[in-house]
MDTraj code that builds the backbone (N, CA, C; nanometers):
import mdtraj as md
import numpy as np

residues = "TRP ASN PRO ALA THR GLY GLU CYS VAL ARG SER CYS THR GLY HIS SER ASP CYS VAL MET SER VAL ALA PHE SER ASN ASP GLY LYS TRP ILE ALA SER GLY SER GLY ASP ARG THR VAL ARG ILE TRP ASP THR ALA SER GLY THR CYS THR HIS THR CYS THR GLY HIS SER SER TYR VAL TRP ALA VAL ALA PHE SER GLU ASN GLY LYS TRP LEU ALA SER GLY SER TYR ASP ASN THR VAL ARG LEU TRP ASN PRO MET THR GLY GLU PHE LEU ARG SER CYS GLU GLY HIS SER ASN ALA VAL PHE ALA VAL ALA PHE SER SER ASP GLY ALA LEU LEU ALA SER GLY SER TRP ASP SER THR VAL ARG LEU TRP ASN PRO ALA VAL GLY ALA PHE VAL ARG THR CYS ALA GLY HIS SER ASP GLU VAL TRP THR VAL ALA PHE ALA ARG ASN SER LYS LEU LEU ALA SER GLY SER LYS ASP ARG THR ILE ARG LEU TRP ASP ALA THR SER GLY THR CYS LEU ARG THR PHE ALA GLY".split()
xyz = np.array([
    [1.5254, -0.7666, 1.3308],
    [1.6364, -0.8586, 1.3236],
    [1.7669, -0.7820, 1.3236],
    [1.8657, -0.8385, 1.3900],
    [2.0003, -0.7850, 1.3824],
    [2.0642, -0.8456, 1.2583],
    [2.0967, -0.7641, 1.1575],
    [2.1495, -0.8212, 1.0335],
    [2.2852, -0.8888, 1.0497],
    [2.3616, -0.8465, 1.1494],
    [2.4942, -0.9049, 1.1688],
    [2.4866, -1.0441, 1.2307],
    [2.3924, -1.0613, 1.3252],
    [2.3860, -1.1891, 1.3971],
    [2.2669, -1.2756, 1.3574],
    [2.1671, -1.2143, 1.2940],
    [2.0452, -1.2887, 1.2604],
    [1.9534, -1.3062, 1.3800],
    [1.9864, -1.2403, 1.4906],
    [1.9071, -1.2506, 1.6131],
    [1.7823, -1.1624, 1.6046],
    [1.6716, -1.2152, 1.6545],
    [1.5483, -1.1369, 1.6620],
    [1.5630, -1.0351, 1.7740],
    [1.5499, -0.9093, 1.7403],
    [1.5669, -0.8010, 1.8370],
    [1.4355, -0.7685, 1.9067],
    [1.3253, -0.7732, 1.8320],
    [1.1960, -0.7366, 1.8869],
    [1.0871, -0.8106, 1.8114],
    [0.9848, -0.8506, 1.8822],
    [0.8713, -0.9181, 1.8206],
    [0.7451, -0.8386, 1.8510],
    [0.6661, -0.8158, 1.7480],
    [0.5412, -0.7422, 1.7628],
    [0.4263, -0.8421, 1.7495],
    [0.3540, -0.8630, 1.8567],
    [0.2437, -0.9582, 1.8539],
    [0.1133, -0.8875, 1.8861],
    [0.0045, -0.9370, 1.8272],
    [-0.1247, -0.8753, 1.8528],
    [-0.2294, -0.9109, 1.7501],
    [-0.1881, -0.9378, 1.6262],
    [-0.2854, -0.9774, 1.5238],
    [-0.3410, -1.1153, 1.5584],
    [-0.4676, -1.1375, 1.5233],
    [-0.5317, -1.2661, 1.5495],
    [-0.5343, -1.3567, 1.4261],
    [-0.4700, -1.3132, 1.3178],
    [-0.4589, -1.3927, 1.1951],
    [-0.3247, -1.3572, 1.1308],
    [-0.2934, -1.4194, 1.0205],
    [-0.1633, -1.4009, 0.9562],
    [-0.1390, -1.2548, 0.9182],
    [-0.0124, -1.2155, 0.9256],
    [0.0301, -1.0825, 0.8823],
    [0.0649, -1.0932, 0.7349],
    [-0.0006, -1.0111, 0.6523],
    [0.0131, -1.0199, 0.5076],
    [0.1002, -0.9111, 0.4482],
    [0.1227, -0.8044, 0.5221],
    [0.2054, -0.6956, 0.4704],
    [0.2621, -0.6140, 0.5854],
    [0.3789, -0.5572, 0.5611],
    [0.4428, -0.4677, 0.6575],
    [0.5098, -0.3535, 0.5814],
    [0.5219, -0.2396, 0.6462],
    [0.5905, -0.1246, 0.5862],
    [0.6475, -0.0378, 0.6974],
    [0.7658, 0.0164, 0.6734],
    [0.8275, 0.1126, 0.7636],
    [0.7850, 0.2535, 0.7275],
    [0.7724, 0.3386, 0.8283],
    [0.7600, 0.4823, 0.8016],
    [0.8963, 0.5300, 0.7526],
    [0.8990, 0.6424, 0.6821],
    [1.0221, 0.6943, 0.6246],
    [1.1289, 0.7209, 0.7305],
    [1.0886, 0.7619, 0.8499],
    [1.1853, 0.7904, 0.9559],
    [1.2239, 0.6664, 1.0359],
    [1.1625, 0.5524, 1.0055],
    [1.1963, 0.4275, 1.0722],
    [1.1397, 0.4117, 1.2120],
    [1.0591, 0.5049, 1.2569],
    [1.0052, 0.4996, 1.3937],
    [0.8819, 0.4108, 1.4061],
    [0.8157, 0.3829, 1.2933],
    [0.6898, 0.3093, 1.2961],
    [0.6905, 0.1971, 1.1928],
    [0.6210, 0.0905, 1.2250],
    [0.5943, -0.0169, 1.1307],
    [0.4432, -0.0326, 1.1259],
    [0.3907, -0.0441, 1.0055],
    [0.2487, -0.0760, 0.9882],
    [0.2398, -0.2204, 0.9429],
    [0.1344, -0.2883, 0.9863],
    [0.1119, -0.4261, 0.9431],
    [-0.0341, -0.4430, 0.9039],
    [-0.0552, -0.5195, 0.7978],
    [-0.1895, -0.5534, 0.7523],
    [-0.2097, -0.7020, 0.7721],
    [-0.3310, -0.7410, 0.8104],
    [-0.3521, -0.8791, 0.8521],
    [-0.4809, -0.9395, 0.7988],
    [-0.4838, -1.0709, 0.8044],
    [-0.6051, -1.1455, 0.7739],
    [-0.7152, -1.1209, 0.8750],
    [-0.6807, -1.0601, 0.9881],
    [-0.7835, -1.0279, 1.0878],
    [-0.8587, -0.8994, 1.0536],
    [-0.8314, -0.8440, 0.9333],
    [-0.9002, -0.7265, 0.8787],
    [-0.8574, -0.5956, 0.9441],
    [-0.7445, -0.5977, 1.0149],
    [-0.6974, -0.4750, 1.0794],
    [-0.5625, -0.4313, 1.0247],
    [-0.5348, -0.3047, 1.0470],
    [-0.4026, -0.2470, 1.0269],
    [-0.3541, -0.2090, 1.1659],
    [-0.2332, -0.2473, 1.1968],
    [-0.1751, -0.2091, 1.3260],
    [-0.0529, -0.1219, 1.3025],
    [-0.0335, -0.0265, 1.3908],
    [0.0814, 0.0623, 1.3846],
    [0.1652, 0.0367, 1.5089],
    [0.2922, 0.0080, 1.4861],
    [0.3830, -0.0346, 1.5925],
    [0.4960, 0.0661, 1.6106],
    [0.5349, 0.0887, 1.7350],
    [0.6517, 0.1694, 1.7692],
    [0.7728, 0.0770, 1.7579],
    [0.8667, 0.1095, 1.6675],
    [0.9800, 0.0192, 1.6463],
    [1.0730, 0.0124, 1.7674],
    [1.0812, 0.1194, 1.8454],
    [1.1711, 0.1206, 1.9609],
    [1.1232, 0.0257, 2.0714],
    [0.9923, 0.0219, 2.0933],
    [0.9391, -0.0582, 2.2041],
    [0.8697, -0.1871, 2.1598],
    [0.8293, -0.1933, 2.0333],
    [0.7530, -0.3088, 1.9858],
    [0.6068, -0.3018, 2.0249],
    [0.5648, -0.1881, 2.0784],
    [0.4276, -0.1695, 2.1252],
    [0.3353, -0.1312, 2.0099],
    [0.2168, -0.1892, 2.0088],
    [0.1143, -0.1492, 1.9125],
    [0.0524, -0.0197, 1.9644],
    [0.0668, 0.0874, 1.8869],
    [0.0145, 0.2172, 1.9302],
    [-0.1283, 0.2399, 1.8819],
    [-0.1638, 0.1786, 1.7667],
    [-0.2979, 0.1962, 1.7120],
    [-0.3410, 0.0716, 1.6364],
    [-0.4679, 0.0378, 1.6503],
    [-0.5298, -0.0667, 1.5691],
    [-0.6380, -0.0003, 1.4854],
    [-0.6230, -0.0087, 1.3558],
    [-0.7147, 0.0563, 1.2616],
    [-0.8132, -0.0472, 1.2098],
    [-0.9407, -0.0239, 1.2349],
    [-1.0440, -0.1173, 1.1924],
    [-1.1356, -0.0513, 1.0902],
    [-1.1963, -0.1321, 1.0049],
    [-1.2879, -0.0795, 0.9052],
    [-1.2923, -0.1639, 0.7799],
    [-1.1825, -0.2319, 0.7475],
    [-1.1856, -0.3218, 0.6325],
    [-1.2747, -0.4411, 0.6661],
    [-1.3439, -0.4927, 0.5659],
    [-1.4326, -0.6067, 0.5877],
    [-1.3707, -0.7385, 0.5429],
    [-1.2429, -0.7346, 0.5026],
    [-1.1730, -0.8564, 0.4637],
    [-1.0229, -0.8365, 0.4840],
    [-0.9454, -0.9353, 0.4435],
    [-0.8001, -0.9338, 0.4609],
    [-0.7375, -0.8034, 0.4140],
    [-0.6363, -0.7581, 0.4875],
    [-0.5585, -0.6414, 0.4467],
    [-0.4284, -0.6929, 0.3861],
    [-0.4161, -0.6759, 0.2538],
    [-0.3040, -0.7321, 0.1788],
    [-0.1870, -0.6366, 0.1636],
    [-0.2086, -0.5063, 0.1773],
    [-0.1014, -0.4107, 0.1491],
    [-0.1105, -0.2906, 0.2417],
    [0.0057, -0.2412, 0.2829],
    [0.0149, -0.1181, 0.3616],
    [0.1330, -0.0357, 0.3111],
    [0.1213, 0.0969, 0.3186],
    [0.2301, 0.1863, 0.2789],
    [0.2134, 0.3202, 0.3483],
    [0.3247, 0.3748, 0.3957],
    [0.3276, 0.5102, 0.4516],
    [0.3607, 0.6093, 0.3405],
    [0.3037, 0.7287, 0.3499],
    [0.3498, 0.8365, 0.2617],
    [0.4869, 0.8799, 0.3123],
    [0.5675, 0.9347, 0.2223],
    [0.7039, 0.9711, 0.2596],
    [0.7087, 1.0756, 0.3710],
    [0.6121, 1.1672, 0.3705],
    [0.6094, 1.2716, 0.4735],
    [0.5471, 1.2241, 0.6049],
    [0.5007, 1.0988, 0.6087],
    [0.4440, 1.0422, 0.7310],
    [0.3028, 1.0884, 0.7621],
    [0.2427, 1.1611, 0.6703],
    [0.1099, 1.2179, 0.6936],
    [-0.0018, 1.1147, 0.6794],
    [0.0196, 1.0150, 0.5918],
    [-0.0838, 0.9158, 0.5639],
    [-0.0285, 0.7743, 0.5687],
    [-0.1180, 0.6837, 0.5987],
    [-0.0928, 0.5405, 0.5870],
    [-0.2052, 0.4844, 0.5014],
    [-0.1703, 0.4117, 0.3963],
    [-0.2708, 0.3518, 0.3082],
    [-0.2746, 0.2017, 0.3318],
    [-0.3943, 0.1452, 0.3167],
    [-0.4098, -0.0003, 0.3242],
    [-0.4982, -0.0462, 0.2090],
    [-0.4623, -0.1596, 0.1523],
    [-0.5401, -0.2191, 0.0443],
    [-0.5927, -0.3534, 0.0899],
    [-0.7159, -0.3849, 0.0510],
    [-0.7817, -0.5017, 0.1072],
    [-0.8535, -0.5877, 0.0038],
    [-0.8789, -0.7091, 0.0460],
    [-0.9589, -0.8034, -0.0317],
    [-1.1039, -0.7556, -0.0436],
    [-1.1407, -0.6517, 0.0337],
    [-1.2753, -0.5948, 0.0243],
    [-1.2876, -0.4944, -0.0910],
    [-1.1846, -0.4877, -0.1771],
    [-1.1813, -0.4032, -0.2982],
    [-1.1563, -0.2554, -0.2703],
    [-1.1197, -0.2190, -0.1484],
    [-1.1015, -0.0780, -0.1147],
    [-0.9590, -0.0458, -0.0724],
    [-0.9292, 0.0822, -0.0830],
    [-0.8090, 0.1404, -0.0248],
    [-0.8579, 0.2330, 0.0851],
    [-0.7967, 0.2240, 0.2005],
    [-0.8324, 0.3135, 0.3108],
    [-0.7112, 0.3961, 0.3494],
    [-0.7368, 0.5203, 0.3864],
    [-0.6315, 0.6098, 0.4332],
    [-0.6517, 0.6387, 0.5805],
    [-0.5404, 0.6360, 0.6531],
    [-0.5397, 0.6528, 0.7993],
    [-0.4398, 0.7606, 0.8371],
    [-0.4619, 0.8218, 0.9533],
    [-0.3629, 0.9100, 1.0133],
    [-0.2733, 0.8201, 1.0979],
    [-0.1462, 0.8028, 1.0613],
    [-0.0623, 0.7085, 1.1358],
    [-0.0271, 0.7535, 1.2778],
    [-0.0420, 0.8819, 1.3058],
    [-0.0104, 0.9310, 1.4403],
    [-0.1244, 0.9035, 1.5388],
    [-0.2470, 0.8957, 1.4870],
    [-0.3622, 0.8769, 1.5748],
    [-0.4385, 0.7466, 1.5484],
    [-0.4146, 0.6856, 1.4316],
    [-0.4901, 0.5678, 1.3914],
    [-0.6282, 0.6011, 1.3376],
    [-0.6579, 0.7286, 1.3248],
    [-0.7897, 0.7727, 1.2789],
    [-0.8106, 0.7409, 1.1315],
    [-0.9289, 0.6869, 1.1000],
    [-0.9687, 0.6651, 0.9611],
    [-0.9942, 0.8000, 0.8972],
    [-0.9352, 0.8244, 0.7801],
    [-0.9512, 0.9518, 0.7113],
    [-1.0496, 0.9437, 0.5952],
    [-1.0302, 0.8441, 0.5073],
    [-1.1168, 0.8335, 0.3900],
    [-1.0953, 0.6998, 0.3217],
    [-1.1919, 0.6653, 0.2387],
    [-1.1865, 0.5423, 0.1615],
    [-1.1795, 0.5763, 0.0135],
    [-1.1004, 0.5004, -0.0600],
    [-1.0897, 0.5151, -0.2051],
    [-1.1529, 0.3903, -0.2664],
    [-1.2662, 0.4089, -0.3317],
    [-1.3407, 0.2954, -0.3845],
    [-1.3558, 0.3058, -0.5354],
    [-1.3488, 0.1906, -0.6024],
    [-1.3608, 0.1879, -0.7473],
    [-1.3091, 0.0594, -0.8087],
    [-1.2209, -0.0097, -0.7383],
    [-1.1745, -0.1383, -0.7890],
    [-1.2899, -0.2382, -0.7818],
    [-1.2924, -0.3303, -0.8773],
    [-1.3973, -0.4327, -0.8792],
    [-1.3493, -0.5662, -0.8243],
    [-1.2269, -0.5672, -0.7694],
    [-1.1739, -0.6881, -0.7079],
    [-1.0705, -0.6461, -0.6035],
    [-1.0116, -0.7444, -0.5383],
    [-0.9198, -0.7205, -0.4269],
    [-0.8042, -0.6276, -0.4633],
    [-0.7626, -0.5466, -0.3663],
    [-0.6478, -0.4566, -0.3805],
    [-0.5286, -0.5217, -0.3112],
    [-0.4246, -0.5495, -0.3905],
    [-0.3083, -0.6206, -0.3393],
    [-0.1840, -0.5353, -0.3263],
    [-0.1883, -0.4116, -0.3735],
    [-0.0692, -0.3274, -0.3665],
    [-0.1089, -0.1813, -0.3529],
    [-0.0331, -0.1091, -0.2720],
    [-0.0494, 0.0358, -0.2585],
    [0.0883, 0.1001, -0.2493],
    [0.1017, 0.2196, -0.3059],
    [0.2275, 0.2946, -0.2991],
    [0.1986, 0.4425, -0.3182],
    [0.2695, 0.5249, -0.2440],
    [0.2606, 0.6700, -0.2570],
    [0.3730, 0.7215, -0.3460],
    [0.3445, 0.8255, -0.4227],
    [0.4518, 0.8964, -0.4918],
    [0.5338, 0.9688, -0.3857],
    [0.6622, 0.9927, -0.4140],
    [0.7476, 1.0551, -0.3123],
    [0.7044, 1.1971, -0.2793],
    [0.6387, 1.2658, -0.3731],
    [0.5903, 1.4006, -0.3443],
    [0.4556, 1.4003, -0.2711],
    [0.3964, 1.2814, -0.2535],
    [0.2706, 1.2683, -0.1802],
    [0.1467, 1.3093, -0.2581],
    [0.1639, 1.3449, -0.3845],
    [0.0498, 1.3925, -0.4637],
    [-0.0390, 1.2790, -0.5143],
    [0.0173, 1.1583, -0.5249],
    [-0.0584, 1.0449, -0.5776],
    [-0.0420, 0.9208, -0.4918],
    [-0.1466, 0.8412, -0.4925],
    [-0.1455, 0.7090, -0.4308],
    [-0.1865, 0.6117, -0.5398],
    [-0.1080, 0.5065, -0.5590],
    [-0.1405, 0.4044, -0.6588],
    [-0.1898, 0.2799, -0.5877],
    [-0.2862, 0.2126, -0.6510],
    [-0.3344, 0.0841, -0.5997],
    [-0.3396, -0.0157, -0.7148],
    [-0.2937, -0.1367, -0.6878],
    [-0.2967, -0.2443, -0.7864],
    [-0.3958, -0.3495, -0.7415],
    [-0.4721, -0.4036, -0.8374],
    [-0.5840, -0.4899, -0.8013],
    [-0.5923, -0.6158, -0.8861],
    [-0.6661, -0.7101, -0.8324],
    [-0.6991, -0.8321, -0.9062],
    [-0.7928, -0.8016, -1.0221],
    [-0.8447, -0.6800, -1.0325],
    [-0.9273, -0.6444, -1.1481],
    [-0.8404, -0.6075, -1.2692],
    [-0.7096, -0.6295, -1.2575],
    [-0.6103, -0.6087, -1.3647],
    [-0.5785, -0.4622, -1.3913],
    [-0.6167, -0.3729, -1.3017],
    [-0.5895, -0.2304, -1.3219],
    [-0.5040, -0.1733, -1.2096],
    [-0.4445, -0.0601, -1.2429],
    [-0.3802, 0.0268, -1.1449],
    [-0.4656, 0.1522, -1.1408],
    [-0.5027, 0.1950, -1.0220],
    [-0.5778, 0.3198, -1.0082],
    [-0.4921, 0.4195, -0.9338],
    [-0.5046, 0.5456, -0.9759],
    [-0.4342, 0.6544, -0.9091],
    [-0.5361, 0.7413, -0.8369],
    [-0.4983, 0.7829, -0.7170],
    [-0.5856, 0.8594, -0.6288],
    [-0.5130, 0.9830, -0.5791],
    [-0.5902, 1.0855, -0.5445],
    [-0.5378, 1.2018, -0.4738],
    [-0.5574, 1.1729, -0.3255],
    [-0.4489, 1.1435, -0.2520],
    [-0.4669, 1.1040, -0.1121],
    [-0.5188, 1.2154, -0.0210],
    [-0.4997, 1.3393, -0.0608],
    [-0.5454, 1.4511, 0.0226],
    [-0.6970, 1.4524, 0.0383],
    [-0.7669, 1.4076, -0.0662],
    [-0.9132, 1.4088, -0.0624],
    [-0.9753, 1.2726, -0.0936],
    [-0.8914, 1.1746, -0.1313],
    [-0.9415, 1.0413, -0.1633],
    [-1.0056, 1.0320, -0.3001],
    [-0.9827, 1.1326, -0.3835],
    [-1.0478, 1.1374, -0.5148],
    [-0.9755, 1.0504, -0.6164],
    [-1.0539, 0.9821, -0.6977],
    [-1.0023, 0.9052, -0.8098],
    [-0.9423, 1.0009, -0.9118],
    [-0.8224, 0.9683, -0.9622],
    [-0.7557, 1.0525, -1.0616],
    [-0.7615, 0.9882, -1.1995],
    [-0.7170, 0.8621, -1.2101],
    [-0.7202, 0.7933, -1.3399],
    [-0.6936, 0.6445, -1.3208],
    [-0.7261, 0.5689, -1.4247],
    [-0.6965, 0.4261, -1.4295],
    [-0.5848, 0.4018, -1.5295],
    [-0.4913, 0.3186, -1.4915],
    [-0.3878, 0.2711, -1.5826],
    [-0.4267, 0.1283, -1.6178],
    [-0.4797, 0.1088, -1.7384],
    [-0.5285, -0.0219, -1.7817],
    [-0.4398, -0.0767, -1.8924],
    [-0.4195, -0.2077, -1.8897],
    [-0.3378, -0.2713, -1.9922],
    [-0.2943, -0.4107, -1.9529],
    [-0.2868, -0.4358, -1.8229],
    [-0.2532, -0.5715, -1.7790],
    [-0.3693, -0.6648, -1.8137],
    [-0.3369, -0.7896, -1.8404],
    [-0.4406, -0.8882, -1.8732],
    [-0.4706, -0.9812, -1.7564],
    [-0.4083, -0.9549, -1.6423],
    [-0.4334, -1.0374, -1.5242],
    [-0.4063, -0.9535, -1.3996],
    [-0.4193, -1.0140, -1.2846],
    [-0.4089, -0.9465, -1.1545],
    [-0.2810, -0.8636, -1.1410],
    [-0.2942, -0.7444, -1.0838],
    [-0.1790, -0.6590, -1.0539],
    [-0.1398, -0.6827, -0.9081],
    [-0.0163, -0.7268, -0.8877],
    [0.0307, -0.7661, -0.7553],
    [0.1227, -0.6653, -0.6888],
    [0.1806, -0.5731, -0.7664],
    [0.2735, -0.4788, -0.7054],
    [0.2773, -0.3483, -0.7844],
    [0.2991, -0.2386, -0.7138],
    [0.3127, -0.1060, -0.7746],
    [0.4242, -0.0299, -0.7038],
    [0.4969, 0.0537, -0.7784],
    [0.6035, 0.1348, -0.7186],
    [0.6263, 0.2585, -0.8028],
    [0.6427, 0.3715, -0.7358],
    [0.6742, 0.4969, -0.8032],
    [0.8249, 0.5148, -0.8117],
    [0.8710, 0.5803, -0.9194],
    [1.0093, 0.6255, -0.9286],
    [1.0265, 0.7404, -0.8303],
    [1.1470, 0.7653, -0.7924],
    [1.1772, 0.8711, -0.6954],
    [1.1250, 1.0078, -0.7416],
    [1.1223, 1.0313, -0.8735],
    [1.0785, 1.1606, -0.9259],
    [0.9262, 1.1757, -0.9296],
    [0.8522, 1.0725, -0.8896],
    [0.7050, 1.0706, -0.8851],
    [0.6389, 1.0772, -1.0219],
    [0.7157, 1.0787, -1.1287],
    [0.6598, 1.0910, -1.2635],
    [0.6348, 0.9557, -1.3301],
    [0.7063, 0.8545, -1.2850],
    [0.6927, 0.7203, -1.3415],
    [0.6384, 0.6243, -1.2377],
    [0.5579, 0.5307, -1.2853],
    [0.4986, 0.4283, -1.1997],
    [0.5204, 0.2932, -1.2668],
    [0.5615, 0.1947, -1.1903],
    [0.5768, 0.0584, -1.2423],
    [0.4724, -0.0307, -1.1764],
    [0.4224, -0.1268, -1.2525],
    [0.3290, -0.2252, -1.1985],
    [0.3698, -0.3637, -1.2460],
    [0.3516, -0.4613, -1.1586],
    [0.3823, -0.5992, -1.1919],
    [0.2570, -0.6829, -1.1808],
    [0.2409, -0.7773, -1.2746],
    [0.1154, -0.8508, -1.2844],
    [0.1366, -1.0011, -1.2981],
    [0.0323, -1.0731, -1.2663],
    [0.0290, -1.2170, -1.2883],
    [0.0391, -1.2494, -1.4376],
    [0.0172, -1.1504, -1.5239],
    [0.0306, -1.1724, -1.6687],
    [0.1771, -1.1815, -1.7122],
    [0.2676, -1.1778, -1.6132],
    [0.4123, -1.1940, -1.6325],
    [0.4777, -1.0736, -1.6997],
    [0.4153, -0.9566, -1.6837],
    [0.4745, -0.8341, -1.7378],
    [0.4907, -0.7290, -1.6292],
    [0.5812, -0.6389, -1.6575],
    [0.5967, -0.5149, -1.5809],
    [0.5608, -0.4038, -1.6778],
    [0.4760, -0.3153, -1.6353],
    [0.4405, -0.2005, -1.7187],
    [0.4922, -0.0733, -1.6539],
    [0.5451, 0.0133, -1.7363],
    [0.5951, 0.1432, -1.6931],
    [0.4968, 0.2482, -1.7418],
    [0.4448, 0.3274, -1.6481],
    [0.3387, 0.4241, -1.6764],
    [0.3875, 0.5664, -1.6544],
    [0.3356, 0.6581, -1.7332],
    [0.3494, 0.8002, -1.7062],
    [0.2436, 0.8309, -1.6005],
    [0.2868, 0.8659, -1.4816],
    [0.1921, 0.8866, -1.3715],
    [0.1032, 1.0086, -1.3935],
    [0.1475, 1.1013, -1.4753],
    [0.0689, 1.2211, -1.5023],
    [-0.0479, 1.1935, -1.5967],
    [-0.0215, 1.1145, -1.7005],
    [-0.1255, 1.0900, -1.8020],
    [-0.1900, 0.9515, -1.7922],
    [-0.1223, 0.8576, -1.7254],
    [-0.1718, 0.7206, -1.7202],
    [-0.1371, 0.6393, -1.8429],
    [-0.0546, 0.6949, -1.9303],
    [-0.0140, 0.6265, -2.0529],
    [0.0915, 0.5207, -2.0223],
    [0.0749, 0.4037, -2.0824],
    [0.1752, 0.2996, -2.0696],
    [0.2921, 0.3346, -2.1619],
    [0.4100, 0.3535, -2.1051],
    [0.5274, 0.3919, -2.1822],
    [0.6040, 0.2715, -2.2356],
    [0.5988, 0.1618, -2.1594],
    [0.6755, 0.0442, -2.1975],
    [0.6214, -0.0769, -2.1241],
    [0.6292, -0.1911, -2.1910],
    [0.5948, -0.3183, -2.1280],
    [0.7170, -0.4083, -2.1316],
    [0.7529, -0.4593, -2.0152],
    [0.8651, -0.5508, -2.0039],
    [0.8101, -0.6909, -1.9882],
    [0.8500, -0.7805, -2.0786],
    [0.8026, -0.9189, -2.0731],
    [0.9197, -1.0118, -2.1009],
    [0.9080, -1.1338, -2.0481],
    [1.0110, -1.2316, -2.0789],
    [1.0904, -1.2758, -1.9617],
])
top = md.Topology()
chain = top.add_chain()
for i, resn in enumerate(residues, 1):
    res = top.add_residue(resn, chain, resSeq=i)
    for name in ("N", "CA", "C"):
        top.add_atom(name, md.element.get_by_symbol(name[0]), res)
traj = md.Trajectory(xyz[None], top)
């Protein structure tokens, strides 16, 4: 969209079901989209062309996020998994499994050392994206976790839940530092 005029500049079409999430690469050259058609698509922002279609999820893809360095693309799905992709090739790299319900949020730390996933199982899980290894669980929400975000310094993580709270976590230890409610 052109923010000054509100005019649609480019349209990316190709998914066969609703688009549930979108994310820009840090350099703005790529957009990733997650869809009800169980795919992740990677789009060239200059041309609007789909460069890669990533398949492998067995249900809706609710969340997508690029790592800041552009090395990885993460997707979270109703199939309870997080998948990591090479955004330049669309190649599947690894799966992060451990949630017992749908994954609705994914976010990378700015240093790329951690990947967070938020789930309907009421937990936030942290992963090492380089190898897909589980690092720790941040538990404390009493209902579905719908969003996660790292602070710029990669040391703090925030999560938002259907329980109407925001929790602030120490990303290194997984300790809940503060709960915001009200």
